[in-house]
All heavy atoms as a GROMACS GRO file, in nm:
protein
  611
    1MET      N    1  -0.729   0.236  -1.109
    1MET     CA    2  -0.594   0.277  -1.079
    1MET      C    3  -0.515   0.156  -1.027
    1MET      O    4  -0.554   0.092  -0.931
    1MET     CB    5  -0.599   0.388  -0.973
    1MET     CG    6  -0.463   0.425  -0.919
    1MET     SD    7  -0.470   0.549  -0.789
    1MET     CE    8  -0.532   0.688  -0.879
    2ILE      N    9  -0.409   0.126  -1.093
    2ILE     CA   10  -0.322   0.017  -1.049
    2ILE      C   11  -0.220   0.074  -0.952
    2ILE      O   12  -0.152   0.170  -0.983
    2ILE     CB   13  -0.253  -0.049  -1.170
    2ILE    CG1   14  -0.358  -0.111  -1.262
    2ILE    CG2   15  -0.152  -0.153  -1.123
    2ILE    CD1   16  -0.302  -0.166  -1.390
    3LEU      N   17  -0.213   0.014  -0.835
    3LEU     CA   18  -0.122   0.063  -0.732
    3LEU      C   19   0.007  -0.019  -0.736
    3LEU      O   20   0.036  -0.097  -0.647
    3LEU     CB   21  -0.190   0.057  -0.596
    3LEU     CG   22  -0.319   0.139  -0.587
    3LEU    CD1   23  -0.386   0.121  -0.453
    3LEU    CD2   24  -0.292   0.286  -0.614
    4GLU      N   25   0.084   0.001  -0.842
    4GLU     CA   26   0.208  -0.073  -0.864
    4GLU      C   27   0.306  -0.057  -0.748
    4GLU      O   28   0.377  -0.151  -0.712
    4GLU     CB   29   0.275  -0.027  -0.994
    4GLU     CG   30   0.399  -0.103  -1.032
    4GLU     CD   31   0.374  -0.250  -1.064
    4GLU    OE1   32   0.264  -0.285  -1.110
    4GLU    OE2   33   0.466  -0.330  -1.042
    5ASN      N   34   0.306   0.060  -0.686
    5ASN     CA   35   0.399   0.082  -0.575
    5ASN      C   36   0.368  -0.008  -0.456
    5ASN      O   37   0.458  -0.041  -0.379
    5ASN     CB   38   0.400   0.228  -0.534
    5ASN     CG   39   0.467   0.315  -0.641
    5ASN    OD1   40   0.544   0.266  -0.722
    5ASN    ND2   41   0.436   0.442  -0.641
    6LEU      N   42   0.242  -0.049  -0.440
    6LEU     CA   43   0.208  -0.144  -0.334
    6LEU      C   44   0.284  -0.275  -0.353
    6LEU      O   45   0.340  -0.330  -0.259
    6LEU     CB   46   0.058  -0.173  -0.332
    6LEU     CG   47  -0.034  -0.071  -0.271
    6LEU    CD1   48  -0.178  -0.119  -0.282
    6LEU    CD2   49   0.001  -0.046  -0.127
    7LYS      N   50   0.284  -0.321  -0.475
    7LYS     CA   51   0.353  -0.447  -0.506
    7LYS      C   52   0.504  -0.433  -0.488
    7LYS      O   53   0.569  -0.520  -0.431
    7LYS     CB   54   0.322  -0.490  -0.650
    7LYS     CG   55   0.380  -0.626  -0.684
    7LYS     CD   56   0.366  -0.660  -0.832
    7LYS     CE   57   0.223  -0.668  -0.875
    7LYS     NZ   58   0.208  -0.711  -1.016
    8ILE      N   59   0.558  -0.321  -0.534
    8ILE     CA   60   0.702  -0.297  -0.522
    8ILE      C   61   0.744  -0.297  -0.376
    8ILE      O   62   0.840  -0.365  -0.337
    8ILE     CB   63   0.740  -0.164  -0.591
    8ILE    CG1   64   0.724  -0.177  -0.743
    8ILE    CG2   65   0.882  -0.122  -0.554
    8ILE    CD1   66   0.730  -0.046  -0.817
    9LEU      N   67   0.672  -0.222  -0.293
    9LEU     CA   68   0.707  -0.215  -0.151
    9LEU      C   69   0.690  -0.349  -0.082
    9LEU      O   70   0.773  -0.388   0.001
    9LEU     CB   71   0.620  -0.110  -0.082
    9LEU     CG   72   0.656   0.035  -0.114
    9LEU    CD1   73   0.545   0.128  -0.066
    9LEU    CD2   74   0.789   0.073  -0.052
   10ARG      N   75   0.584  -0.419  -0.115
   10ARG     CA   76   0.561  -0.550  -0.053
   10ARG      C   77   0.677  -0.644  -0.084
   10ARG      O   78   0.730  -0.713   0.005
   10ARG     CB   79   0.429  -0.610  -0.102
   10ARG     CG   80   0.400  -0.747  -0.043
   10ARG     CD   81   0.266  -0.800  -0.087
   10ARG     NE   82   0.246  -0.805  -0.230
   10ARG     CZ   83   0.300  -0.899  -0.310
   10ARG    NH1   84   0.377  -0.995  -0.261
   10ARG    NH2   85   0.275  -0.898  -0.440
   11ARG      N   86   0.719  -0.646  -0.209
   11ARG     CA   87   0.829  -0.735  -0.248
   11ARG      C   88   0.962  -0.691  -0.188
   11ARG      O   89   1.041  -0.776  -0.145
   11ARG     CB   90   0.838  -0.741  -0.400
   11ARG     CG   91   0.723  -0.820  -0.460
   11ARG     CD   92   0.734  -0.828  -0.608
   11ARG     NE   93   0.630  -0.915  -0.662
   11ARG     CZ   94   0.604  -0.928  -0.790
   11ARG    NH1   95   0.676  -0.861  -0.879
   11ARG    NH2   96   0.508  -1.009  -0.831
   12GLU      N   97   0.988  -0.560  -0.183
   12GLU     CA   98   1.111  -0.511  -0.122
   12GLU      C   99   1.119  -0.551   0.026
   12GLU      O  100   1.228  -0.574   0.077
   12GLU     CB  101   1.119  -0.359  -0.133
   12GLU     CG  102   1.156  -0.310  -0.270
   12GLU     CD  103   1.158  -0.159  -0.279
   12GLU    OE1  104   1.132  -0.090  -0.179
   12GLU    OE2  105   1.186  -0.110  -0.389
   13ASN      N  106   1.004  -0.556   0.091
   13ASN     CA  107   0.999  -0.590   0.232
   13ASN      C  108   0.978  -0.740   0.255
   13ASN      O  109   0.957  -0.784   0.368
   13ASN     CB  110   0.889  -0.509   0.302
   13ASN     CG  111   0.930  -0.366   0.321
   13ASN    OD1  112   0.992  -0.333   0.421
   13ASN    ND2  113   0.898  -0.280   0.225
   14ARG      N  114   0.981  -0.815   0.146
   14ARG     CA  115   0.969  -0.961   0.150
   14ARG      C  116   0.846  -1.009   0.228
   14ARG      O  117   0.854  -1.096   0.313
   14ARG     CB  118   1.095  -1.024   0.206
   14ARG     CG  119   1.214  -0.993   0.119
   14ARG     CD  120   1.340  -1.047   0.175
   14ARG     NE  121   1.449  -1.001   0.089
   14ARG     CZ  122   1.565  -1.057   0.082
   14ARG    NH1  123   1.591  -1.162   0.154
   14ARG    NH2  124   1.657  -1.009   0.003
   15LYS      N  125   0.735  -0.945   0.194
   15LYS     CA  126   0.607  -0.981   0.255
   15LYS      C  127   0.518  -1.047   0.150
   15LYS      O  128   0.528  -1.019   0.031
   15LYS     CB  129   0.535  -0.857   0.310
   15LYS     CG  130   0.611  -0.786   0.418
   15LYS     CD  131   0.621  -0.873   0.541
   15LYS     CE  132   0.694  -0.804   0.654
   15LYS     NZ  133   0.714  -0.889   0.768
   16THR      N  134   0.432  -1.134   0.197
   16THR     CA  135   0.335  -1.197   0.107
   16THR      C  136   0.208  -1.112   0.104
   16THR      O  137   0.186  -1.027   0.191
   16THR     CB  138   0.298  -1.338   0.156
   16THR    OG1  139   0.230  -1.326   0.282
   16THR    CG2  140   0.420  -1.428   0.168
   17GLN      N  141   0.127  -1.137   0.004
   17GLN     CA  142  -0.001  -1.068  -0.002
   17GLN      C  143  -0.085  -1.102   0.120
   17GLN      O  144  -0.156  -1.016   0.174
   17GLN     CB  145  -0.075  -1.105  -0.130
   17GLN     CG  146  -0.011  -1.044  -0.253
   17GLN     CD  147  -0.076  -1.085  -0.382
   17GLN    OE1  148  -0.138  -1.190  -0.390
   17GLN    NE2  149  -0.062  -1.002  -0.484
   18LYS      N  150  -0.074  -1.225   0.166
   18LYS     CA  151  -0.150  -1.267   0.284
   18LYS      C  152  -0.107  -1.188   0.407
   18LYS      O  153  -0.192  -1.144   0.486
   18LYS     CB  154  -0.131  -1.417   0.308
   18LYS     CG  155  -0.210  -1.469   0.424
   18LYS     CD  156  -0.193  -1.619   0.440
   18LYS     CE  157  -0.279  -1.668   0.556
   18LYS     NZ  158  -0.267  -1.811   0.575
   19GLU      N  159   0.022  -1.168   0.425
   19GLU     CA  160   0.071  -1.093   0.542
   19GLU      C  161   0.022  -0.948   0.541
   19GLU      O  162  -0.020  -0.895   0.644
   19GLU     CB  163   0.224  -1.095   0.546
   19GLU     CG  164   0.281  -1.231   0.581
   19GLU     CD  165   0.431  -1.237   0.565
   19GLU    OE1  166   0.485  -1.184   0.465
   19GLU    OE2  167   0.495  -1.295   0.655
   20ILE      N  168   0.025  -0.887   0.424
   20ILE     CA  169  -0.019  -0.748   0.414
   20ILE      C  170  -0.171  -0.740   0.428
   20ILE      O  171  -0.223  -0.647   0.491
   20ILE     CB  172   0.030  -0.683   0.283
   20ILE    CG1  173   0.183  -0.682   0.277
   20ILE    CG2  174  -0.026  -0.541   0.269
   20ILE    CD1  175   0.251  -0.611   0.393
   21ALA      N  176  -0.241  -0.837   0.375
   21ALA     CA  177  -0.386  -0.841   0.391
   21ALA      C  178  -0.423  -0.847   0.540
   21ALA      O  179  -0.513  -0.777   0.586
   21ALA     CB  180  -0.445  -0.960   0.316
   22GLU      N  181  -0.351  -0.930   0.614
   22GLU     CA  182  -0.375  -0.940   0.759
   22GLU      C  183  -0.347  -0.807   0.829
   22GLU      O  184  -0.420  -0.767   0.918
   22GLU     CB  185  -0.291  -1.051   0.819
   22GLU     CG  186  -0.337  -1.190   0.781
   22GLU     CD  187  -0.244  -1.301   0.825
   22GLU    OE1  188  -0.138  -1.272   0.885
   22GLU    OE2  189  -0.277  -1.418   0.798
   23LEU      N  190  -0.242  -0.738   0.785
   23LEU     CA  191  -0.206  -0.609   0.843
   23LEU      C  192  -0.320  -0.508   0.829
   23LEU      O  193  -0.349  -0.434   0.924
   23LEU     CB  194  -0.079  -0.555   0.776
   23LEU     CG  195  -0.038  -0.414   0.814
   23LEU    CD1  196   0.021  -0.412   0.954
   23LEU    CD2  197   0.062  -0.358   0.713
   24ILE      N  198  -0.384  -0.505   0.713
   24ILE     CA  199  -0.489  -0.406   0.690
   24ILE      C  200  -0.628  -0.461   0.716
   24ILE      O  201  -0.727  -0.389   0.700
   24ILE     CB  202  -0.480  -0.344   0.548
   24ILE    CG1  203  -0.499  -0.448   0.439
   24ILE    CG2  204  -0.349  -0.269   0.532
   24ILE    CD1  205  -0.509  -0.390   0.299
   25GLY      N  206  -0.636  -0.588   0.757
   25GLY     CA  207  -0.764  -0.645   0.798
   25GLY      C  208  -0.857  -0.682   0.685
   25GLY      O  209  -0.977  -0.658   0.692
   26CYS      N  210  -0.801  -0.743   0.581
   26CYS     CA  211  -0.885  -0.790   0.471
   26CYS      C  212  -0.839  -0.929   0.428
   26CYS      O  213  -0.741  -0.982   0.479
   26CYS     CB  214  -0.880  -0.693   0.353
   26CYS     SG  215  -0.723  -0.689   0.263
   27ARG      N  216  -0.909  -0.985   0.335
   27ARG     CA  217  -0.871  -1.116   0.281
   27ARG      C  218  -0.762  -1.099   0.175
   27ARG      O  219  -0.750  -0.993   0.114
   27ARG     CB  220  -0.991  -1.186   0.221
   27ARG     CG  221  -1.094  -1.222   0.324
   27ARG     CD  222  -1.207  -1.298   0.263
   27ARG     NE  223  -1.300  -1.336   0.369
   27ARG     CZ  224  -1.410  -1.401   0.347
   27ARG    NH1  225  -1.444  -1.435   0.225
   27ARG    NH2  226  -1.489  -1.433   0.447
   28GLU      N  227  -0.689  -1.206   0.155
   28GLU     CA  228  -0.580  -1.203   0.058
   28GLU      C  229  -0.629  -1.165  -0.082
   28GLU      O  230  -0.564  -1.087  -0.153
   28GLU     CB  231  -0.510  -1.339   0.056
   28GLU     CG  232  -0.388  -1.345  -0.033
   28GLU     CD  233  -0.318  -1.479  -0.027
   28GLU    OE1  234  -0.357  -1.567   0.052
   28GLU    OE2  235  -0.223  -1.497  -0.106
   29LEU      N  236  -0.743  -1.220  -0.123
   29LEU     CA  237  -0.796  -1.190  -0.256
   29LEU      C  238  -0.831  -1.042  -0.269
   29LEU      O  239  -0.806  -0.980  -0.372
   29LEU     CB  240  -0.919  -1.276  -0.286
   29LEU     CG  241  -0.981  -1.258  -0.424
   29LEU    CD1  242  -0.881  -1.289  -0.534
   29LEU    CD2  243  -1.105  -1.344  -0.438
   30ALA      N  244  -0.886  -0.984  -0.163
   30ALA     CA  245  -0.918  -0.841  -0.166
   30ALA      C  246  -0.790  -0.760  -0.184
   30ALA      O  247  -0.786  -0.665  -0.264
   30ALA     CB  248  -0.990  -0.800  -0.038
   31TYR      N  249  -0.684  -0.798  -0.112
   31TYR     CA  250  -0.557  -0.725  -0.126
   31TYR      C  251  -0.503  -0.738  -0.268
   31TYR      O  252  -0.454  -0.640  -0.325
   31TYR     CB  253  -0.454  -0.771  -0.023
   31TYR     CG  254  -0.326  -0.694  -0.040
   31TYR    CD1  255  -0.317  -0.564   0.008
   31TYR    CD2  256  -0.219  -0.747  -0.109
   31TYR    CE1  257  -0.202  -0.490  -0.012
   31TYR    CE2  258  -0.104  -0.674  -0.130
   31TYR     CZ  259  -0.096  -0.545  -0.081
   31TYR     OH  260   0.017  -0.471  -0.103
   32LEU      N  261  -0.510  -0.856  -0.324
   32LEU     CA  262  -0.467  -0.877  -0.462
   32LEU      C  263  -0.542  -0.781  -0.555
   32LEU      O  264  -0.482  -0.719  -0.643
   32LEU     CB  265  -0.492  -1.022  -0.505
   32LEU     CG  266  -0.476  -1.053  -0.653
   32LEU    CD1  267  -0.331  -1.040  -0.696
   32LEU    CD2  268  -0.526  -1.192  -0.684
   33HIS      N  269  -0.669  -0.764  -0.531
   33HIS     CA  270  -0.750  -0.674  -0.613
   33HIS      C  271  -0.707  -0.528  -0.593
   33HIS      O  272  -0.715  -0.449  -0.686
   33HIS     CB  273  -0.898  -0.692  -0.583
   33HIS     CG  274  -0.954  -0.818  -0.638
   33HIS    ND1  275  -1.076  -0.869  -0.600
   33HIS    CD2  276  -0.904  -0.907  -0.728
   33HIS    CE1  277  -1.098  -0.982  -0.664
   33HIS    NE2  278  -0.995  -1.007  -0.741
   34TYR      N  279  -0.662  -0.493  -0.476
   34TYR     CA  280  -0.611  -0.357  -0.453
   34TYR      C  281  -0.484  -0.335  -0.534
   34TYR      O  282  -0.469  -0.232  -0.599
   34TYR     CB  283  -0.580  -0.332  -0.305
   34TYR     CG  284  -0.699  -0.340  -0.212
   34TYR    CD1  285  -0.684  -0.389  -0.084
   34TYR    CD2  286  -0.825  -0.299  -0.252
   34TYR    CE1  287  -0.792  -0.398   0.003
   34TYR    CE2  288  -0.935  -0.308  -0.165
   34TYR     CZ  289  -0.916  -0.357  -0.039
   34TYR     OH  290  -1.022  -0.365   0.048
   35GLU      N  291  -0.393  -0.432  -0.530
   35GLU     CA  292  -0.267  -0.419  -0.605
   35GLU      C  293  -0.293  -0.408  -0.755
   35GLU      O  294  -0.224  -0.336  -0.824
   35GLU     CB  295  -0.176  -0.539  -0.579
   35GLU     CG  296  -0.093  -0.528  -0.454
   35GLU     CD  297   0.017  -0.633  -0.445
   35GLU    OE1  298   0.036  -0.714  -0.539
   35GLU    OE2  299   0.086  -0.635  -0.341
   36LYS      N  300  -0.391  -0.479  -0.803
   36LYS     CA  301  -0.420  -0.480  -0.947
   36LYS      C  302  -0.513  -0.367  -0.990
   36LYS      O  303  -0.535  -0.349  -1.109
   36LYS     CB  304  -0.480  -0.614  -0.988
   36LYS     CG  305  -0.379  -0.726  -0.982
   36LYS     CD  306  -0.433  -0.850  -1.046
   36LYS     CE  307  -0.321  -0.952  -1.052
   36LYS     NZ  308  -0.349  -1.057  -1.149
   37GLY      N  309  -0.571  -0.297  -0.893
   37GLY     CA  310  -0.660  -0.188  -0.928
   37GLY      C  311  -0.802  -0.231  -0.958
   37GLY      O  312  -0.882  -0.153  -1.009
   38VAL      N  313  -0.836  -0.356  -0.927
   38VAL     CA  314  -0.971  -0.406  -0.948
   38VAL      C  315  -1.067  -0.344  -0.847
   38VAL      O  316  -1.181  -0.314  -0.878
   38VAL     CB  317  -0.975  -0.560  -0.940
   38VAL    CG1  318  -1.116  -0.614  -0.948
   38VAL    CG2  319  -0.886  -0.620  -1.048
   39ARG      N  320  -1.018  -0.326  -0.724
   39ARG     CA  321  -1.096  -0.264  -0.616
   39ARG      C  322  -1.022  -0.141  -0.566
   39ARG      O  323  -0.898  -0.136  -0.572
   39ARG     CB  324  -1.114  -0.362  -0.500
   39ARG     CG  325  -1.197  -0.482  -0.534
   39ARG     CD  326  -1.209  -0.578  -0.419
   39ARG     NE  327  -1.287  -0.518  -0.310
   39ARG     CZ  328  -1.314  -0.582  -0.197
   39ARG    NH1  329  -1.266  -0.703  -0.175
   39ARG    NH2  330  -1.386  -0.524  -0.104
   40LYS      N  331  -1.098  -0.046  -0.517
   40LYS     CA  332  -1.036   0.075  -0.460
   40LYS      C  333  -0.989   0.046  -0.319
   40LYS      O  334  -1.058  -0.016  -0.240
   40LYS     CB  335  -1.137   0.189  -0.459
   40LYS     CG  336  -1.169   0.238  -0.597
   40LYS     CD  337  -1.261   0.357  -0.592
   40LYS     CE  338  -1.292   0.403  -0.733
   40LYS     NZ  339  -1.378   0.522  -0.731
   41LEU      N  340  -0.870   0.092  -0.289
   41LEU     CA  341  -0.810   0.075  -0.157
   41LEU      C  342  -0.878   0.172  -0.060
   41LEU      O  343  -0.881   0.292  -0.085
   41LEU     CB  344  -0.661   0.105  -0.165
   41LEU     CG  345  -0.578   0.085  -0.040
   41LEU    CD1  346  -0.575  -0.063  -0.002
   41LEU    CD2  347  -0.437   0.135  -0.063
   42PRO      N  348  -0.934   0.121   0.048
   42PRO     CA  349  -0.997   0.211   0.147
   42PRO      C  350  -0.894   0.306   0.208
   42PRO      O  351  -0.776   0.272   0.222
   42PRO     CB  352  -1.051   0.116   0.254
   42PRO     CG  353  -1.057  -0.018   0.189
   42PRO     CD  354  -0.948  -0.019   0.086
   43VAL      N  355  -0.940   0.424   0.244
   43VAL     CA  356  -0.851   0.527   0.297
   43VAL      C  357  -0.780   0.478   0.423
   43VAL      O  358  -0.659   0.502   0.438
   43VAL     CB  359  -0.929   0.657   0.325
   43VAL    CG1  360  -0.842   0.759   0.396
   43VAL    CG2  361  -0.982   0.716   0.196
   44ASP      N  362  -0.850   0.409   0.511
   44ASP     CA  363  -0.785   0.362   0.634
   44ASP      C  364  -0.674   0.263   0.604
   44ASP      O  365  -0.569   0.263   0.668
   44ASP     CB  366  -0.885   0.306   0.734
   44ASP     CG  367  -0.966   0.190   0.680
   44ASP    OD1  368  -0.986   0.180   0.558
   44ASP    OD2  369  -1.013   0.109   0.762
   45ALA      N  370  -0.692   0.180   0.503
   45ALA     CA  371  -0.588   0.085   0.462
   45ALA      C  372  -0.471   0.159   0.399
   45ALA      O  373  -0.355   0.125   0.422
   45ALA     CB  374  -0.644  -0.018   0.364
   46LEU      N  375  -0.500   0.262   0.320
   46LEU     CA  376  -0.395   0.343   0.259
   46LEU      C  377  -0.306   0.407   0.367
   46LEU      O  378  -0.183   0.402   0.358
   46LEU     CB  379  -0.459   0.452   0.172
   46LEU     CG  380  -0.365   0.550   0.104
   46LEU    CD1  381  -0.282   0.480  -0.002
   46LEU    CD2  382  -0.443   0.665   0.046
   47ILE      N  383  -0.369   0.461   0.469
   47ILE     CA  384  -0.294   0.524   0.577
   47ILE      C  385  -0.212   0.421   0.653
   47ILE      O  386  -0.095   0.444   0.684
   47ILE     CB  387  -0.389   0.601   0.671
   47ILE    CG1  388  -0.450   0.720   0.596
   47ILE    CG2  389  -0.318   0.645   0.798
   47ILE    CD1  390  -0.566   0.784   0.666
   48THR      N  391  -0.271   0.306   0.682
   48THR     CA  392  -0.199   0.199   0.752
   48THR      C  393  -0.076   0.157   0.673
   48THR      O  394   0.033   0.141   0.729
   48THR     CB  395  -0.291   0.078   0.775
   48THR    OG1  396  -0.401   0.119   0.858
   48THR    CG2  397  -0.217  -0.037   0.841
   49LEU      N  398  -0.091   0.139   0.543
   49LEU     CA  399   0.021   0.096   0.459
   49LEU      C  400   0.128   0.205   0.449
   49LEU      O  401   0.248   0.174   0.451
   49LEU     CB  402  -0.029   0.056   0.321
   49LEU     CG  403  -0.110  -0.072   0.319
   49LEU    CD1  404  -0.177  -0.091   0.183
   49LEU    CD2  405  -0.024  -0.192   0.353
   50ALA      N  406   0.088   0.330   0.440
   50ALA     CA  407   0.185   0.440   0.434
   50ALA      C  408   0.268   0.444   0.562
   50ALA      O  409   0.390   0.460   0.558
   50ALA     CB  410   0.113   0.573   0.412
   51ARG      N  411   0.203   0.425   0.675
   51ARG     CA  412   0.275   0.422   0.803
   51ARG      C  413   0.365   0.299   0.813
   51ARG      O  414   0.478   0.308   0.859
   51ARG     CB  415   0.176   0.425   0.919
   51ARG     CG  416   0.111   0.559   0.938
   51ARG     CD  417   0.015   0.558   1.054
   51ARG     NE  418  -0.040   0.692   1.074
   51ARG     CZ  419  -0.155   0.715   1.134
   51ARG    NH1  420  -0.227   0.615   1.181
   51ARG    NH2  421  -0.198   0.838   1.147
   52TYR      N  422   0.314   0.186   0.771
   52TYR     CA  423   0.390   0.060   0.778
   52TYR      C  424   0.518   0.069   0.695
   52TYR      O  425   0.625   0.031   0.740
   52TYR     CB  426   0.302  -0.056   0.731
   52TYR     CG  427   0.371  -0.189   0.733
   52TYR    CD1  428   0.392  -0.256   0.853
   52TYR    CD2  429   0.415  -0.248   0.616
   52TYR    CE1  430   0.455  -0.379   0.856
   52TYR    CE2  431   0.479  -0.371   0.618
   52TYR     CZ  432   0.498  -0.435   0.738
   52TYR     OH  433   0.562  -0.557   0.740
   53TYR      N  434   0.505   0.119   0.571
   53TYR     CA  435   0.620   0.127   0.481
   53TYR      C  436   0.700   0.257   0.499
   53TYR      O  437   0.804   0.274   0.435
   53TYR     CB  438   0.574   0.116   0.336
   53TYR     CG  439   0.521  -0.020   0.297
   53TYR    CD1  440   0.395  -0.033   0.241
   53TYR    CD2  441   0.597  -0.135   0.312
   53TYR    CE1  442   0.346  -0.158   0.201
   53TYR    CE2  443   0.550  -0.260   0.274
   53TYR     CZ  444   0.424  -0.270   0.219
   53TYR     OH  445   0.376  -0.393   0.180
   54ASP      N  446   0.648   0.350   0.580
   54ASP     CA  447   0.710   0.481   0.602
   54ASP      C  448   0.728   0.556   0.471
   54ASP      O  449   0.837   0.603   0.436
   54ASP     CB  450   0.843   0.468   0.676
   54ASP     CG  451   0.893   0.602   0.729
   54ASP    OD1  452   0.809   0.690   0.758
   54ASP    OD2  453   1.016   0.620   0.740
   55VAL      N  454   0.618   0.565   0.397
   55VAL     CA  455   0.616   0.639   0.271
   55VAL      C  456   0.493   0.730   0.270
   55VAL      O  457   0.405   0.716   0.354
   55VAL     CB  458   0.610   0.545   0.147
   55VAL    CG1  459   0.734   0.458   0.138
   55VAL    CG2  460   0.485   0.458   0.148
   56SER      N  461   0.488   0.820   0.174
   56SER     CA  462   0.372   0.908   0.165
   56SER      C  463   0.257   0.834   0.096
   56SER      O  464   0.278   0.741   0.018
   56SER     CB  465   0.406   1.034   0.086
   56SER     OG  466   0.425   1.005  -0.050
   57THR      N  467   0.136   0.879   0.125
   57THR     CA  468   0.021   0.822   0.057
   57THR      C  469   0.026   0.857  -0.091
   57THR      O  470  -0.016   0.778  -0.175
   57THR     CB  471  -0.112   0.872   0.119
   57THR    OG1  472  -0.112   1.014   0.122
   57THR    CG2  473  -0.131   0.816   0.259
   58ASP      N  474   0.080   0.974  -0.124
   58ASP     CA  475   0.096   1.011  -0.265
   58ASP      C  476   0.185   0.912  -0.338
   58ASP      O  477   0.160   0.878  -0.454
   58ASP     CB  478   0.154   1.153  -0.278
   58ASP     CG  479   0.052   1.261  -0.249
   58ASP    OD1  480  -0.068   1.229  -0.235
   58ASP    OD2  481   0.092   1.378  -0.240
   59TYR      N  482   0.289   0.864  -0.272
   59TYR     CA  483   0.376   0.764  -0.334
   59TYR      C  484   0.299   0.634  -0.359
   59TYR      O  485   0.307   0.576  -0.467
   59TYR     CB  486   0.500   0.737  -0.248
   59TYR     CG  487   0.586   0.629  -0.307
   59TYR    CD1  488   0.668   0.655  -0.416
   59TYR    CD2  489   0.582   0.499  -0.258
   59TYR    CE1  490   0.746   0.555  -0.473
   59TYR    CE2  491   0.659   0.398  -0.315
   59TYR     CZ  492   0.740   0.427  -0.423
   59TYR     OH  493   0.815   0.327  -0.480
   60LEU      N  494   0.223   0.591  -0.260
   60LEU     CA  495   0.145   0.468  -0.277
   60LEU      C  496   0.046   0.480  -0.392
   60LEU      O  497   0.022   0.384  -0.465
   60LEU     CB  498   0.069   0.432  -0.148
   60LEU     CG  499   0.152   0.382  -0.032
   60LEU    CD1  500   0.064   0.357   0.089
   60LEU    CD2  501   0.227   0.255  -0.069
   61LEU      N  502  -0.010   0.598  -0.408
   61LEU     CA  503  -0.109   0.621  -0.514
   61LEU      C  504  -0.045   0.647  -0.650
   61LEU      O  505  -0.115   0.660  -0.750
   61LEU     CB  506  -0.199   0.738  -0.476
   61LEU     CG  507  -0.287   0.714  -0.354
   61LEU    CD1  508  -0.353   0.844  -0.311
   61LEU    CD2  509  -0.390   0.606  -0.382
   62GLY      N  510   0.087   0.656  -0.654
   62GLY     CA  511   0.156   0.680  -0.781
   62GLY      C  512   0.154   0.825  -0.826
   62GLY      O  513   0.177   0.854  -0.942
   63LEU      N  514   0.129   0.917  -0.732
   63LEU     CA  515   0.123   1.059  -0.767
   63LEU      C  516   0.259   1.126  -0.760
   63LEU      O  517   0.275   1.238  -0.810
   63LEU     CB  518   0.025   1.131  -0.673
   63LEU     CG  519  -0.119   1.079  -0.678
   63LEU    CD1  520  -0.203   1.147  -0.571
   63LEU    CD2  521  -0.178   1.099  -0.816
   64THR      N  522   0.355   1.061  -0.697
   64THR     CA  523   0.491   1.115  -0.687
   64THR      C  524   0.589   0.998  -0.683
   64THR      O  525   0.552   0.887  -0.646
   64THR     CB  526   0.507   1.203  -0.561
   64THR    OG1  527   0.641   1.257  -0.559
   64THR    CG2  528   0.485   1.124  -0.434
   65GLU      N  529   0.712   1.028  -0.720
   65GLU     CA  530   0.819   0.929  -0.709
   65GLU      C  531   0.890   0.939  -0.575
   65GLU      O  532   0.970   0.854  -0.540
   65GLU     CB  533   0.919   0.948  -0.824
   65GLU     CG  534   0.861   0.915  -0.960
   65GLU     CD  535   0.823   0.769  -0.974
   65GLU    OE1  536   0.904   0.682  -0.933
   65GLU    OE2  537   0.713   0.741  -1.024
   66GLU      N  538   0.863   1.047  -0.501
   66GLU     CA  539   0.924   1.071  -0.370
   66GLU      C  540   0.859   0.979  -0.267
   66GLU      O  541   0.740   0.990  -0.240
   66GLU     CB  542   0.906   1.217  -0.330
   66GLU     CG  543   0.968   1.253  -0.197
   66GLU     CD  544   1.119   1.242  -0.196
   66GLU    OE1  545   1.183   1.276  -0.298
   66GLU    OE2  546   1.173   1.198  -0.094
   67ARG      N  547   0.938   0.892  -0.207
   67ARG     CA  548   0.883   0.796  -0.111
   67ARG      C  549   0.857   0.855   0.026
   67ARG      O  550   0.766   0.814   0.095
   67ARG     CB  551   0.979   0.677  -0.093
   67ARG     CG  552   0.980   0.584  -0.209
   67ARG     CD  553   1.063   0.464  -0.175
   67ARG     NE  554   1.058   0.367  -0.282
   67ARG     CZ  555   1.087   0.240  -0.267
   67ARG    NH1  556   1.124   0.193  -0.150
   67ARG    NH2  557   1.080   0.159  -0.369
   68ARG      N  558   0.939   0.946   0.069
   68ARG     CA  559   0.932   0.997   0.205
   68ARG      C  560   0.801   1.068   0.233
   68ARG      O  561   0.754   1.147   0.151
   68ARG     CB  562   1.047   1.093   0.231
   68ARG     CG  563   1.177   1.020   0.243
   68ARG     CD  564   1.190   0.968   0.385
   68ARG     NE  565   1.273   0.850   0.393
   68ARG     CZ  566   1.234   0.738   0.452
   68ARG    NH1  567   1.117   0.724   0.503
   68ARG    NH2  568   1.314   0.637   0.462
   69PRO      N  569   0.745   1.042   0.350
   69PRO     CA  570   0.623   1.115   0.389
   69PRO      C  571   0.660   1.258   0.428
   69PRO      O  572   0.776   1.290   0.446
   69PRO     CB  573   0.572   1.037   0.509
   69PRO     CG  574   0.693   0.970   0.566
   69PRO     CD  575   0.785   0.944   0.449
   70PHE      N  576   0.558   1.342   0.441
   70PHE     CA  577   0.582   1.477   0.488
   70PHE      C  578   0.640   1.471   0.628
   70PHE      O  579   0.604   1.383   0.706
   70PHE     CB  580   0.451   1.557   0.488
   70PHE     CG  581   0.399   1.586   0.351
   70PHE    CD1  582   0.288   1.523   0.303
   70PHE    CD2  583   0.463   1.678   0.270
   70PHE    CE1  584   0.240   1.548   0.176
   70PHE    CE2  585   0.416   1.706   0.143
   70PHE     CZ  586   0.304   1.641   0.095
   71PRO      N  587   0.726   1.567   0.661
   71PRO     CA  588   0.784   1.566   0.797
   71PRO      C  589   0.674   1.579   0.903
   71PRO      O  590   0.577   1.649   0.883
   71PRO     CB  591   0.873   1.690   0.798
   71PRO     CG  592   0.894   1.727   0.655
   71PRO     CD  593   0.775   1.674   0.580
   72LYS      N  594   0.696   1.511   1.014
   72LYS     CA  595   0.601   1.517   1.125
   72LYS      C  596   0.630   1.641   1.207
   72LYS      O  597   0.744   1.677   1.230
   72LYS     CB  598   0.612   1.391   1.210
   72LYS     CG  599   0.574   1.268   1.132
   72LYS     CD  600   0.593   1.143   1.213
   72LYS     CE  601   0.554   1.025   1.127
   72LYS     NZ  602   0.643   0.917   1.133
   73LYS      N  603   0.524   1.704   1.254
   73LYS     CA  604   0.540   1.826   1.336
   73LYS      C  605   0.551   1.789   1.480
   73LYS      O  606   0.509   1.694   1.528
   73LYS     CB  607   0.422   1.918   1.314
   73LYS     CG  608   0.421   1.976   1.174
   73LYS     CD  609   0.309   2.075   1.162
   73LYS     CE  610   0.310   2.133   1.021
   73LYS     NZ  611   0.214   2.236   1.003
   0.00000   0.00000   0.00000
């Protein structure tokens, strides 16, 4: 699964792959592999990125075009 939305959000926020890799606690090459779909993105990293970008995990996974996360209770 290619996580194209990861790349889109990263570029919109003017972040490098290295900066985002540091955010989720991995190496830059590992993050590159997540964006390209070579490696599966760990669930904890997915949640961290959804919170960081303020989007739903479904959006990051390409399951919806709706960026907004579910409302918080």
